[in-house]
Residue, then its C-alpha position, 0 to 999 in steps of 0.5 A: m478307264i484312264v481316270s480310274l487307272a490314274i486314281q489307282s496309281s495315285r493311291i499306290h504312290l500315296r500308300q508307298s509314301l505313307q509307309s516310307f514316312f513312318i518307316v524312315g521317320i521312326v528309324i531316323a528318330l531313334c538314330a538321332y536320339a542315340g546320337i543326342l544321348g551320347r553327346p558329351m557336354a556342349f560338343l557335337s555328338i561323337f556318335w551320330p548314325a542317322n545321316a549314314v543310315l538314311f543314305g544307306l536306306f535310300l540306296h539299299f531300299k529304293q522304294l523308301n526314297n520318295v517324298g514320304g521318306w524325306l518328310g519322315a526323315f525331316l520330322g525324325y530329326m526335328l522331333a528328336d532334337l526338340s524333345t531333348g531341349g533343342f531350340f527351334f531355329v538351331t534344330l531347323a538348321l541342324t536338320c537341314a545340314n543333316l539332310l544335306n549329307p544323304l541328299i548330296s551323296l545320292g546326287l553324286v551317286k546318280l551323277f557318276k552312275l555308280d552301281y551301288k547295288q554291286f557295292n561289294k565288287g571292285l572299288t565300288f565300296v571305296y567310291l561310295f566312301v569317297i563320294s560321301s566323305l568329299g560330297g555329302c559329309l563335306a557339304s553338311a559340315a560346311f552348311a552347319v558352320s555357315t548357319v548354326p553359329h549365327l543363330p540365337n541359343t547356338f552351341m557353336s562359336l565363331d571363335r572355333l569355326w574351323t574346329d567345329f567344321g573339322m569335328w562335324w566333318t570327321g564325325e560324319i566320315l567315321n559314321v559313314v564307314c561304320f554304319l553305311p556298310i551295315i545297311l548296304a549289306i543287310p541280307s534278304l529274308k531268304t538269304a538270312k533264313s538260308f544262313v540260319e538253316d545252314k548253321r543249324k545243320q552244321p556242327f558247332a566249330i569252336q574255331n569259328s568263334l575264335p575271331m570274335a573272342f579275340v575281338i572282345l579280348s582286344l576291346g578289353l585291352t583297349y578299356f584297361f590300357v587306354g591311350p593313343g596306342a589303343i587304336m592299334f589293339p584290335i587290328g589283328a582280330l578284325i583281320w581274322a574276323a574279316l577272313t572268317y565271317n560274311l560281310f554283314l557280320v564283319a560290318v557289324v563287328n567293325c562298327l561296334v569296335c570303332m564306336f566302343m573305341h571312339h567312346t573309350i578314347s574320347n572319354y579318356y581325353l575328355a577326362e584330361s581336359p576339353d582342350a585335350f579332347i578337341l586336339t585329339a578328336l580329329s586324329i582319333r576319328i581319321g585313325l578309326f576311319m582307316l582302321a575300319l576301312g581295312p577289314l571291310t576291304l579285306s572282307i570284300i576281297s576275300l568274299n569275291r575270291q571265294k565266289l570266284y573260286h566257287q564259280i570256277l569250280y562249278l564251271a570245271n565240274h559242269d557241262g557248259l551247255t547243259t549245266a549237268m555234271n560233266r563226265r569226270y565229276f559225275y564219275q567222281e561223285s558216283e564213286r563217292m556215293v557207292s564207296t564202301e570205304n566210309a564208316k557210314p555208307q552214302a546210300k543203301t541202293v543205287s540205280i544207274l540210268v544211261m540215256d541216249l537221245d534218239h536220232f540226234k545226229k539226224i537232228n543236227d544234220t537236218y536243223g543245224h547244230a544250234v537246234g541240236d544245242k537247244v535240244l540238249q538244253e531242253f532235254t536237260k531241263q525236262v529231266q531235272t524236273q523229274i529227279r530229286s536234288s540229291d540225285l546225280f545227273g551228268r552228261i557223259g557223252g555228246e547226246e548221252f546222259a546218266i543219272l544216279l538215283k539213291d535209296l530207291t526200290l527197283k520199282q521206284s527207279v523204273d517209274i522215274a525212268q519211264r516218266i522221263c521217257n514219257v515226258v520227253h516224248a510228249t513235250p515238243i521243243p519250240l524252234d525259232d521259226g515257230t515250229a516244234l520238234n518232237i524228240s525221244v530218248s532210250i534208257g537203260l537201267s542197272y540196279q544194285s543194293l549196297p554196301y556190296c557193289t561193283k565199280v560205277q563203271q561196271l554199273i554204267n556198262r550194265a546200264d549200257t547193255a540195257l540201253y542197246q536193247a532199248k535201241e534194238k527194240g525200236r527206241n523211245q523206251l526203257c530196258v533194264e539190265p539182263n540180270l533184272q529181266g526176270q523181275w521185268v515182264n511186259g514193262s512192269i516189276v514182278d518182284a521188287 
């Protein structure tokens, strides 16, 4: 048995390693090809996403960070360089230097116990950049200039050691700030589908596309008016985009802007002379790093504030114990639902169910308030399984709850109410001591067709009257309001 489990476990690890090998190998090879093809003359690449992408992959997709993933990355680097005319020993040294970047960065993340999964909270993003810039990027550049210039067929020279070091280091820093956020912010498949569905339901709003239009316009100005000041052109548009779009889109836009500007400005100085390019390259890259950092930080701050706002709004509108709507919010949403002021009514019919847990005070007195709280929570869960997401459900008193059902017939509303009554009575609530507590609920129901309708409070009062009748008849049952009782005979609808 133990041997069988060990063999099965080994097969699973082998399968995971093979998957990581092919996925990481293909991704890194494509990224490396892109960097090699963008290499100007005999200089280091000005566009090298591979190292930042590898670091991001191993952070965001932890299952790829295994022996297979590292072997795939090594092979991807080697094949890309060798197939484009690289020499073996130079390619080997460059590959080791490239792998050193994510290796050191991952080690520092683990050493400092950085919660990279919460990269969009607090200063985590900044810490990741600092760790990568002063850790992996620095180590990678130092290794490269310590080995590559001493090899045959090298493109590095001992005469410009510090220049090559600076070019490598600043290039890696810029690539990290451009590509790492994209990998870390990749949404899950579920989130992406939800985002697309929400966009389809919403009408097209031209104001949402304006930030992107201004980004494109600023890049056009950069292309036609290239020079040292061009780096400032897209700042306003990027800030606008950071306040409008989600983090993933901001990261993509940020990356495209920085890479386009880097290519445009670098080519401008290369056309002047190689010396002009080398003299300005470090300044350009550091400037673009600072440019990219601003919108990313602003986007994170903006998104966190929005999230905090929605959390506060949720807490303000919902009961803290049961998560049902609180009294104020239930009344507010109910009034909006039955309002006739809108050109298009929110509903055609509404039913109000007022529910009261039977003998709840006795439960509190006998078992204590902790058990009473658990009863309220379990009751809420039971009710929520019986109603639709579009129905309103609120706690309007201590043990008193209300539901607004829209666009149902009287019979359908009665069926739901009766089902709630039956489910609550038939579902014991387990207690911490191993025993179970049986509870029941009394329900009063009022019904109204729209657009003509009285105030919500009057509907609730009518349901309350029916609730009192249910309690007088012995509790654990449903009663409808008096003016509907002609349609209610022996617990069934005569004419709905």
